[in-house]
mmCIF file as gemmi writes it, N, C-alpha and C atoms, coordinates in Angstrom:
data_model
loop_
_atom_site.group_PDB
_atom_site.id
_atom_site.type_symbol
_atom_site.label_atom_id
_atom_site.label_alt_id
_atom_site.label_comp_id
_atom_site.label_asym_id
_atom_site.label_entity_id
_atom_site.label_seq_id
_atom_site.pdbx_PDB_ins_code
_atom_site.Cartn_x
_atom_site.Cartn_y
_atom_site.Cartn_z
_atom_site.occupancy
_atom_site.B_iso_or_equiv
_atom_site.pdbx_formal_charge
_atom_site.auth_seq_id
_atom_site.auth_asym_id
_atom_site.pdbx_PDB_model_num
ATOM 1 N N . UNK Axp A 1 ? 141.663 78.648 87.679 1 0 ? 1 A 1
ATOM 2 C CA . UNK Axp A 1 ? 140.741 79.422 86.864 1 0 ? 1 A 1
ATOM 3 C C . UNK Axp A 1 ? 139.375 79.471 87.561 1 0 ? 1 A 1
ATOM 4 N N . UNK Axp A 2 ? 138.85 80.656 87.703 1 0 ? 2 A 1
ATOM 5 C CA . UNK Axp A 2 ? 137.576 80.843 88.401 1 0 ? 2 A 1
ATOM 6 C C . UNK Axp A 2 ? 136.427 80.354 87.525 1 0 ? 2 A 1
ATOM 7 N N . UNK Axp A 3 ? 135.455 79.75 88.188 1 0 ? 3 A 1
ATOM 8 C CA . UNK Axp A 3 ? 134.283 79.254 87.472 1 0 ? 3 A 1
ATOM 9 C C . UNK Axp A 3 ? 133.307 80.407 87.253 1 0 ? 3 A 1
ATOM 10 N N . UNK Axp A 4 ? 132.799 80.513 86.051 1 0 ? 4 A 1
ATOM 11 C CA . UNK Axp A 4 ? 131.871 81.589 85.707 1 0 ? 4 A 1
ATOM 12 C C . UNK Axp A 4 ? 130.457 81.159 86.104 1 0 ? 4 A 1
ATOM 13 N N . UNK Axp A 5 ? 129.758 82.057 86.788 1 0 ? 5 A 1
ATOM 14 C CA . UNK Axp A 5 ? 128.384 81.76 87.192 1 0 ? 5 A 1
ATOM 15 C C . UNK Axp A 5 ? 127.434 81.983 86.014 1 0 ? 5 A 1
ATOM 16 N N . UNK Axp A 6 ? 126.25 81.458 86.145 1 0 ? 6 A 1
ATOM 17 C CA . UNK Axp A 6 ? 125.236 81.64 85.098 1 0 ? 6 A 1
ATOM 18 C C . UNK Axp A 6 ? 124.933 83.124 84.931 1 0 ? 6 A 1
ATOM 19 N N . UNK Axp A 7 ? 124.847 83.841 86.037 1 0 ? 7 A 1
ATOM 20 C CA . UNK Axp A 7 ? 124.566 85.282 85.978 1 0 ? 7 A 1
ATOM 21 C C . UNK Axp A 7 ? 125.66 86.015 85.196 1 0 ? 7 A 1
ATOM 22 N N . UNK Axp A 8 ? 126.912 85.647 85.448 1 0 ? 8 A 1
ATOM 23 C CA . UNK Axp A 8 ? 128.028 86.272 84.723 1 0 ? 8 A 1
ATOM 24 C C . UNK Axp A 8 ? 127.976 85.928 83.238 1 0 ? 8 A 1
ATOM 25 N N . UNK Axp A 9 ? 127.584 84.712 82.927 1 0 ? 9 A 1
ATOM 26 C CA . UNK Axp A 9 ? 127.451 84.307 81.529 1 0 ? 9 A 1
ATOM 27 C C . UNK Axp A 9 ? 126.375 85.133 80.836 1 0 ? 9 A 1
ATOM 28 N N . UNK Axp A 10 ? 125.255 85.338 81.512 1 0 ? 10 A 1
ATOM 29 C CA . UNK Axp A 10 ? 124.178 86.159 80.947 1 0 ? 10 A 1
ATOM 30 C C . UNK Axp A 10 ? 124.687 87.57 80.677 1 0 ? 10 A 1
ATOM 31 N N . UNK Axp A 11 ? 125.413 88.131 81.628 1 0 ? 11 A 1
ATOM 32 C CA . UNK Axp A 11 ? 125.947 89.485 81.443 1 0 ? 11 A 1
ATOM 33 C C . UNK Axp A 11 ? 126.927 89.542 80.279 1 0 ? 11 A 1
ATOM 34 N N . UNK Axp A 12 ? 127.766 88.521 80.138 1 0 ? 12 A 1
ATOM 35 C CA . UNK Axp A 12 ? 128.706 88.478 79.015 1 0 ? 12 A 1
ATOM 36 C C . UNK Axp A 12 ? 127.955 88.405 77.685 1 0 ? 12 A 1
ATOM 37 N N . UNK Axp A 13 ? 126.935 87.575 77.63 1 0 ? 13 A 1
ATOM 38 C CA . UNK Axp A 13 ? 126.136 87.461 76.407 1 0 ? 13 A 1
ATOM 39 C C . UNK Axp A 13 ? 125.434 88.778 76.095 1 0 ? 13 A 1
ATOM 40 N N . UNK Axp A 14 ? 124.97 89.446 77.119 1 0 ? 14 A 1
ATOM 41 C CA . UNK Axp A 14 ? 124.297 90.728 76.951 1 0 ? 14 A 1
ATOM 42 C C . UNK Axp A 14 ? 125.24 91.767 76.353 1 0 ? 14 A 1
ATOM 43 N N . UNK Axp A 15 ? 126.483 91.749 76.79 1 0 ? 15 A 1
ATOM 44 C CA . UNK Axp A 15 ? 127.481 92.693 76.269 1 0 ? 15 A 1
ATOM 45 C C . UNK Axp A 15 ? 127.683 92.527 74.766 1 0 ? 15 A 1
ATOM 46 N N . UNK Axp A 16 ? 127.565 91.302 74.27 1 0 ? 16 A 1
ATOM 47 C CA . UNK Axp A 16 ? 127.779 91.055 72.849 1 0 ? 16 A 1
ATOM 48 C C . UNK Axp A 16 ? 126.543 91.24 71.995 1 0 ? 16 A 1
ATOM 49 N N . UNK Axp A 17 ? 125.45 91.638 72.598 1 0 ? 17 A 1
ATOM 50 C CA . UNK Axp A 17 ? 124.181 91.758 71.883 1 0 ? 17 A 1
ATOM 51 C C . UNK Axp A 17 ? 124.028 93.152 71.281 1 0 ? 17 A 1
ATOM 52 N N . UNK Axp A 18 ? 123.421 93.214 70.107 1 0 ? 18 A 1
ATOM 53 C CA . UNK Axp A 18 ? 123.164 94.504 69.463 1 0 ? 18 A 1
ATOM 54 C C . UNK Axp A 18 ? 122.233 95.338 70.344 1 0 ? 18 A 1
ATOM 55 N N . UNK Axp A 19 ? 122.492 96.625 70.385 1 0 ? 19 A 1
ATOM 56 C CA . UNK Axp A 19 ? 121.752 97.546 71.262 1 0 ? 19 A 1
ATOM 57 C C . UNK Axp A 19 ? 120.24 97.492 71.019 1 0 ? 19 A 1
ATOM 58 N N . UNK Axp A 20 ? 119.845 97.341 69.768 1 0 ? 20 A 1
ATOM 59 C CA . UNK Axp A 20 ? 118.407 97.342 69.468 1 0 ? 20 A 1
ATOM 60 C C . UNK Axp A 20 ? 117.691 96.086 69.968 1 0 ? 20 A 1
ATOM 61 N N . UNK Axp A 21 ? 118.45 95.065 70.366 1 0 ? 21 A 1
ATOM 62 C CA . UNK Axp A 21 ? 117.839 93.845 70.9 1 0 ? 21 A 1
ATOM 63 C C . UNK Axp A 21 ? 117.711 93.86 72.423 1 0 ? 21 A 1
ATOM 64 N N . UNK Axp A 22 ? 118.357 94.812 73.067 1 0 ? 22 A 1
ATOM 65 C CA . UNK Axp A 22 ? 118.332 94.893 74.532 1 0 ? 22 A 1
ATOM 66 C C . UNK Axp A 22 ? 116.897 95.017 75.071 1 0 ? 22 A 1
ATOM 67 N N . UNK Axp A 23 ? 116.028 95.836 74.467 1 0 ? 23 A 1
ATOM 68 C CA . UNK Axp A 23 ? 114.648 95.907 74.981 1 0 ? 23 A 1
ATOM 69 C C . UNK Axp A 23 ? 113.93 94.553 74.973 1 0 ? 23 A 1
ATOM 70 N N . UNK Axp A 24 ? 114.241 93.694 74.005 1 0 ? 24 A 1
ATOM 71 C CA . UNK Axp A 24 ? 113.634 92.361 73.987 1 0 ? 24 A 1
ATOM 72 C C . UNK Axp A 24 ? 114.098 91.537 75.177 1 0 ? 24 A 1
ATOM 73 N N . UNK Axp A 25 ? 115.363 91.69 75.536 1 0 ? 25 A 1
ATOM 74 C CA . UNK Axp A 25 ? 115.897 90.98 76.701 1 0 ? 25 A 1
ATOM 75 C C . UNK Axp A 25 ? 115.193 91.471 77.959 1 0 ? 25 A 1
ATOM 76 N N . UNK Axp A 26 ? 115.024 92.774 78.074 1 0 ? 26 A 1
ATOM 77 C CA . UNK Axp A 26 ? 114.344 93.355 79.238 1 0 ? 26 A 1
ATOM 78 C C . UNK Axp A 26 ? 112.907 92.835 79.314 1 0 ? 26 A 1
ATOM 79 N N . UNK Axp A 27 ? 112.221 92.798 78.185 1 0 ? 27 A 1
ATOM 80 C CA . UNK Axp A 27 ? 110.846 92.275 78.172 1 0 ? 27 A 1
ATOM 81 C C . UNK Axp A 27 ? 110.801 90.819 78.61 1 0 ? 27 A 1
ATOM 82 N N . UNK Axp A 28 ? 111.761 90.025 78.161 1 0 ? 28 A 1
ATOM 83 C CA . UNK Axp A 28 ? 111.787 88.615 78.538 1 0 ? 28 A 1
ATOM 84 C C . UNK Axp A 28 ? 112.048 88.461 80.033 1 0 ? 28 A 1
ATOM 85 N N . UNK Axp A 29 ? 112.95 89.262 80.569 1 0 ? 29 A 1
ATOM 86 C CA . UNK Axp A 29 ? 113.232 89.219 82.011 1 0 ? 29 A 1
ATOM 87 C C . UNK Axp A 29 ? 111.976 89.585 82.794 1 0 ? 29 A 1
ATOM 88 N N . UNK Axp A 30 ? 111.262 90.598 82.35 1 0 ? 30 A 1
ATOM 89 C CA . UNK Axp A 30 ? 110.014 90.992 83.025 1 0 ? 30 A 1
ATOM 90 C C . UNK Axp A 30 ? 108.971 89.877 82.949 1 0 ? 30 A 1
ATOM 91 N N . UNK Axp A 31 ? 108.905 89.199 81.809 1 0 ? 31 A 1
ATOM 92 C CA . UNK Axp A 31 ? 107.991 88.067 81.666 1 0 ? 31 A 1
ATOM 93 C C . UNK Axp A 31 ? 108.34 86.972 82.668 1 0 ? 31 A 1
ATOM 94 N N . UNK Axp A 32 ? 109.62 86.65 82.788 1 0 ? 32 A 1
ATOM 95 C CA . UNK Axp A 32 ? 110.05 85.613 83.726 1 0 ? 32 A 1
ATOM 96 C C . UNK Axp A 32 ? 109.722 86.001 85.164 1 0 ? 32 A 1
ATOM 97 N N . UNK Axp A 33 ? 109.914 87.263 85.508 1 0 ? 33 A 1
ATOM 98 C CA . UNK Axp A 33 ? 109.594 87.727 86.861 1 0 ? 33 A 1
ATOM 99 C C . UNK Axp A 33 ? 108.093 87.634 87.124 1 0 ? 33 A 1
ATOM 100 N N . UNK Axp A 34 ? 107.289 87.997 86.125 1 0 ? 34 A 1
ATOM 101 C CA . UNK Axp A 34 ? 105.837 87.908 86.261 1 0 ? 34 A 1
ATOM 102 C C . UNK Axp A 34 ? 105.419 86.465 86.491 1 0 ? 34 A 1
ATOM 103 N N . UNK Axp A 35 ? 105.979 85.556 85.689 1 0 ? 35 A 1
ATOM 104 C CA . UNK Axp A 35 ? 105.643 84.138 85.813 1 0 ? 35 A 1
ATOM 105 C C . UNK Axp A 35 ? 106.047 83.599 87.179 1 0 ? 35 A 1
ATOM 106 N N . UNK Axp A 36 ? 107.191 84.049 87.666 1 0 ? 36 A 1
ATOM 107 C CA . UNK Axp A 36 ? 107.666 83.635 88.991 1 0 ? 36 A 1
ATOM 108 C C . UNK Axp A 36 ? 106.705 84.114 90.073 1 0 ? 36 A 1
ATOM 109 N N . UNK Axp A 37 ? 106.275 85.361 90.002 1 0 ? 37 A 1
ATOM 110 C CA . UNK Axp A 37 ? 105.352 85.907 91.003 1 0 ? 37 A 1
ATOM 111 C C . UNK Axp A 37 ? 103.984 85.245 90.902 1 0 ? 37 A 1
ATOM 112 N N . UNK Axp A 38 ? 103.566 84.944 89.684 1 0 ? 38 A 1
ATOM 113 C CA . UNK Axp A 38 ? 102.288 84.264 89.489 1 0 ? 38 A 1
ATOM 114 C C . UNK Axp A 38 ? 102.301 82.901 90.184 1 0 ? 38 A 1
ATOM 115 N N . UNK Axp A 39 ? 103.403 82.178 90.078 1 0 ? 39 A 1
ATOM 116 C CA . UNK Axp A 39 ? 103.521 80.871 90.733 1 0 ? 39 A 1
ATOM 117 C C . UNK Axp A 39 ? 103.522 81.029 92.252 1 0 ? 39 A 1
ATOM 118 N N . UNK Axp A 40 ? 104.204 82.041 92.755 1 0 ? 40 A 1
ATOM 119 C CA . UNK Axp A 40 ? 104.206 82.289 94.204 1 0 ? 40 A 1
ATOM 120 C C . UNK Axp A 40 ? 102.797 82.59 94.704 1 0 ? 40 A 1
ATOM 121 N N . UNK Axp A 41 ? 102.064 83.396 93.949 1 0 ? 41 A 1
ATOM 122 C CA . UNK Axp A 41 ? 100.686 83.732 94.338 1 0 ? 41 A 1
ATOM 123 C C . UNK Axp A 41 ? 99.813 82.481 94.335 1 0 ? 41 A 1
ATOM 124 N N . UNK Axp A 42 ? 99.997 81.625 93.334 1 0 ? 42 A 1
ATOM 125 C CA . UNK Axp A 42 ? 99.231 80.384 93.276 1 0 ? 42 A 1
ATOM 126 C C . UNK Axp A 42 ? 99.528 79.511 94.491 1 0 ? 42 A 1
ATOM 127 N N . UNK Axp A 43 ? 100.798 79.433 94.864 1 0 ? 43 A 1
ATOM 128 C CA . UNK Axp A 43 ? 101.18 78.635 96.031 1 0 ? 43 A 1
ATOM 129 C C . UNK Axp A 43 ? 100.569 79.202 97.311 1 0 ? 43 A 1
ATOM 130 N N . UNK Axp A 44 ? 100.572 80.539 97.453 1 0 ? 44 A 1
ATOM 131 C CA . UNK Axp A 44 ? 99.96 81.163 98.629 1 0 ? 44 A 1
ATOM 132 C C . UNK Axp A 44 ? 98.461 80.87 98.678 1 0 ? 44 A 1
ATOM 133 N N . UNK Axp A 45 ? 97.807 80.899 97.528 1 0 ? 45 A 1
ATOM 134 C CA . UNK Axp A 45 ? 96.377 80.609 97.459 1 0 ? 45 A 1
ATOM 135 C C . UNK Axp A 45 ? 96.093 79.173 97.89 1 0 ? 45 A 1
ATOM 136 N N . UNK Axp A 46 ? 96.88 78.232 97.384 1 0 ? 46 A 1
ATOM 137 C CA . UNK Axp A 46 ? 96.694 76.821 97.741 1 0 ? 46 A 1
ATOM 138 C C . UNK Axp A 46 ? 96.86 76.631 99.242 1 0 ? 46 A 1
ATOM 139 N N . UNK Axp A 47 ? 97.865 77.264 99.822 1 0 ? 47 A 1
ATOM 140 C CA . UNK Axp A 47 ? 98.096 77.158 101.271 1 0 ? 47 A 1
ATOM 141 C C . UNK Axp A 47 ? 96.921 77.747 102.042 1 0 ? 47 A 1
ATOM 142 N N . UNK Axp A 48 ? 96.414 78.897 101.592 1 0 ? 48 A 1
ATOM 143 C CA . UNK Axp A 48 ? 95.281 79.535 102.275 1 0 ? 48 A 1
ATOM 144 C C . UNK Axp A 48 ? 94.04 78.648 102.221 1 0 ? 48 A 1
ATOM 145 N N . UNK Axp A 49 ? 93.788 78.041 101.087 1 0 ? 49 A 1
ATOM 146 C CA . UNK Axp A 49 ? 92.635 77.136 100.96 1 0 ? 49 A 1
ATOM 147 C C . UNK Axp A 49 ? 92.797 75.94 101.886 1 0 ? 49 A 1
ATOM 148 N N . UNK Axp A 50 ? 94.006 75.377 101.926 1 0 ? 50 A 1
ATOM 149 C CA . UNK Axp A 50 ? 94.253 74.23 102.81 1 0 ? 50 A 1
ATOM 150 C C . UNK Axp A 50 ? 94.024 74.602 104.274 1 0 ? 50 A 1
ATOM 151 N N . UNK Axp A 51 ? 94.474 75.793 104.666 1 0 ? 51 A 1
ATOM 152 C CA . UNK Axp A 51 ? 94.265 76.249 106.046 1 0 ? 51 A 1
ATOM 153 C C . UNK Axp A 51 ? 92.78 76.436 106.336 1 0 ? 51 A 1
ATOM 154 N N . UNK Axp A 52 ? 92.059 77.041 105.398 1 0 ? 52 A 1
ATOM 155 C CA . UNK Axp A 52 ? 90.619 77.265 105.587 1 0 ? 52 A 1
ATOM 156 C C . UNK Axp A 52 ? 89.879 75.938 105.715 1 0 ? 52 A 1
ATOM 157 N N . UNK Axp A 53 ? 90.258 74.977 104.903 1 0 ? 53 A 1
ATOM 158 C CA . UNK Axp A 53 ? 89.608 73.659 104.988 1 0 ? 53 A 1
ATOM 159 C C . UNK Axp A 53 ? 89.931 72.968 106.31 1 0 ? 53 A 1
ATOM 160 N N . UNK Axp A 54 ? 91.149 73.143 106.798 1 0 ? 54 A 1
ATOM 161 C CA . UNK Axp A 54 ? 91.528 72.538 108.086 1 0 ? 54 A 1
ATOM 162 C C . UNK Axp A 54 ? 90.706 73.152 109.215 1 0 ? 54 A 1
ATOM 163 N N . UNK Axp A 55 ? 90.547 74.468 109.194 1 0 ? 55 A 1
ATOM 164 C CA . UNK Axp A 55 ? 89.74 75.143 110.216 1 0 ? 55 A 1
ATOM 165 C C . UNK Axp A 55 ? 88.293 74.664 110.131 1 0 ? 55 A 1
ATOM 166 N N . UNK Axp A 56 ? 87.78 74.549 108.921 1 0 ? 56 A 1
ATOM 167 C CA . UNK Axp A 56 ? 86.399 74.079 108.747 1 0 ? 56 A 1
ATOM 168 C C . UNK Axp A 56 ? 86.238 72.667 109.301 1 0 ? 56 A 1
ATOM 169 N N . UNK Axp A 57 ? 87.194 71.784 109.023 1 0 ? 57 A 1
ATOM 170 C CA . UNK Axp A 57 ? 87.124 70.415 109.556 1 0 ? 57 A 1
ATOM 171 C C . UNK Axp A 57 ? 87.133 70.426 111.077 1 0 ? 57 A 1
ATOM 172 N N . UNK Axp A 58 ? 88.014 71.256 111.664 1 0 ? 58 A 1
ATOM 173 C CA . UNK Axp A 58 ? 88.098 71.348 113.13 1 0 ? 58 A 1
ATOM 174 C C . UNK Axp A 58 ? 86.769 71.793 113.732 1 0 ? 58 A 1
ATOM 175 N N . UNK Axp A 59 ? 86.059 72.643 113.02 1 0 ? 59 A 1
ATOM 176 C CA . UNK Axp A 59 ? 84.797 73.191 113.527 1 0 ? 59 A 1
ATOM 177 C C . UNK Axp A 59 ? 83.578 72.409 113.046 1 0 ? 59 A 1
ATOM 178 N N . UNK Axp A 60 ? 83.823 71.334 112.311 1 0 ? 60 A 1
ATOM 179 C CA . UNK Axp A 60 ? 82.717 70.501 111.841 1 0 ? 60 A 1
ATOM 180 C C . UNK Axp A 60 ? 81.905 71.118 110.722 1 0 ? 60 A 1
ATOM 181 N N . UNK Axp A 61 ? 82.499 72.028 109.981 1 0 ? 61 A 1
ATOM 182 C CA . UNK Axp A 61 ? 81.794 72.686 108.88 1 0 ? 61 A 1
ATOM 183 C C . UNK Axp A 61 ? 82.022 71.874 107.607 1 0 ? 61 A 1
ATOM 184 N N . UNK Axp A 62 ? 80.94 71.48 106.964 1 0 ? 62 A 1
ATOM 185 C CA . UNK Axp A 62 ? 81.037 70.68 105.741 1 0 ? 62 A 1
ATOM 186 C C . UNK Axp A 62 ? 80.949 71.574 104.507 1 0 ? 62 A 1
ATOM 187 N N . UNK Axp A 63 ? 81.283 71.001 103.352 1 0 ? 63 A 1
ATOM 188 C CA . UNK Axp A 63 ? 81.131 71.738 102.093 1 0 ? 63 A 1
ATOM 189 C C . UNK Axp A 63 ? 79.67 72.102 101.866 1 0 ? 63 A 1
ATOM 190 N N . UNK Axp A 64 ? 78.788 71.206 102.28 1 0 ? 64 A 1
ATOM 191 C CA . UNK Axp A 64 ? 77.357 71.479 102.138 1 0 ? 64 A 1
ATOM 192 C C . UNK Axp A 64 ? 76.94 72.677 102.997 1 0 ? 64 A 1
ATOM 193 N N . UNK Axp A 65 ? 77.51 72.78 104.197 1 0 ? 65 A 1
ATOM 194 C CA . UNK Axp A 65 ? 77.228 73.933 105.065 1 0 ? 65 A 1
ATOM 195 C C . UNK Axp A 65 ? 77.647 75.23 104.373 1 0 ? 65 A 1
ATOM 196 N N . UNK Axp A 66 ? 78.791 75.203 103.763 1 0 ? 66 A 1
ATOM 197 C CA . UNK Axp A 66 ? 79.307 76.395 103.07 1 0 ? 66 A 1
ATOM 198 C C . UNK Axp A 66 ? 78.39 76.756 101.908 1 0 ? 66 A 1
ATOM 199 N N . UNK Axp A 67 ? 77.996 75.76 101.12 1 0 ? 67 A 1
ATOM 200 C CA . UNK Axp A 67 ? 77.106 76.016 99.991 1 0 ? 67 A 1
ATOM 201 C C . UNK Axp A 67 ? 75.769 76.595 100.458 1 0 ? 67 A 1
ATOM 202 N N . UNK Axp A 68 ? 75.255 76.087 101.562 1 0 ? 68 A 1
ATOM 203 C CA . UNK Axp A 68 ? 73.994 76.599 102.104 1 0 ? 68 A 1
ATOM 204 C C . UNK Axp A 68 ? 74.142 78.06 102.534 1 0 ? 68 A 1
ATOM 205 N N . UNK Axp A 69 ? 75.259 78.394 103.152 1 0 ? 69 A 1
ATOM 206 C CA . UNK Axp A 69 ? 75.519 79.791 103.548 1 0 ? 69 A 1
ATOM 207 C C . UNK Axp A 69 ? 75.577 80.696 102.32 1 0 ? 69 A 1
ATOM 208 N N . UNK Axp A 70 ? 76.208 80.211 101.275 1 0 ? 70 A 1
ATOM 209 C CA . UNK Axp A 70 ? 76.303 81 100.041 1 0 ? 70 A 1
ATOM 210 C C . UNK Axp A 70 ? 74.918 81.222 99.45 1 0 ? 70 A 1
ATOM 211 N N . UNK Axp A 71 ? 74.124 80.159 99.378 1 0 ? 71 A 1
ATOM 212 C CA . UNK Axp A 71 ? 72.756 80.295 98.851 1 0 ? 71 A 1
ATOM 213 C C . UNK Axp A 71 ? 71.945 81.283 99.687 1 0 ? 71 A 1
ATOM 214 N N . UNK Axp A 72 ? 72.063 81.194 101.005 1 0 ? 72 A 1
ATOM 215 C CA . UNK Axp A 72 ? 71.312 82.09 101.893 1 0 ? 72 A 1
ATOM 216 C C . UNK Axp A 72 ? 71.755 83.536 101.693 1 0 ? 72 A 1
ATOM 217 N N . UNK Axp A 73 ? 73.049 83.751 101.57 1 0 ? 73 A 1
ATOM 218 C CA . UNK Axp A 73 ? 73.558 85.114 101.381 1 0 ? 73 A 1
ATOM 219 C C . UNK Axp A 73 ? 73.089 85.685 100.049 1 0 ? 73 A 1
ATOM 220 N N . UNK Axp A 74 ? 73.126 84.873 99.012 1 0 ? 74 A 1
ATOM 221 C CA . UNK Axp A 74 ? 72.677 85.339 97.693 1 0 ? 74 A 1
ATOM 222 C C . UNK Axp A 74 ? 71.176 85.61 97.68 1 0 ? 74 A 1
ATOM 223 N N . UNK Axp A 75 ? 70.425 84.811 98.388 1 0 ? 75 A 1
ATOM 224 C CA . UNK Axp A 75 ? 68.971 85.005 98.443 1 0 ? 75 A 1
ATOM 225 C C . UNK Axp A 75 ? 68.629 86.294 99.178 1 0 ? 75 A 1
ATOM 226 N N . UNK Axp A 76 ? 69.465 86.705 100.115 1 0 ? 76 A 1
ATOM 227 C CA . UNK Axp A 76 ? 69.225 87.913 100.891 1 0 ? 76 A 1
ATOM 228 C C . UNK Axp A 76 ? 69.616 89.188 100.174 1 0 ? 76 A 1
ATOM 229 N N . UNK Axp A 77 ? 70.201 89.087 99.02 1 0 ? 77 A 1
ATOM 230 C CA . UNK Axp A 77 ? 70.658 90.292 98.304 1 0 ? 77 A 1
ATOM 231 C C . UNK Axp A 77 ? 69.547 91.012 97.652 1 0 ? 77 A 1
């Protein structure tokens, strides 16, 4: 007997669902996809920050140096 995958189980459950509830399932799937992409974006951001900090350390740039640059740029506006 073949083992049923989770995806196949979802499809079977979907077949037994009333037609008027299908849009709710679609909305939930879209929510899950959004949440998944949001987590991926957060991970990319964390990696980018880590890389930027590594480059700054290599070049001897401190957090104070960065803050001073920000203050100078804002003062020049």
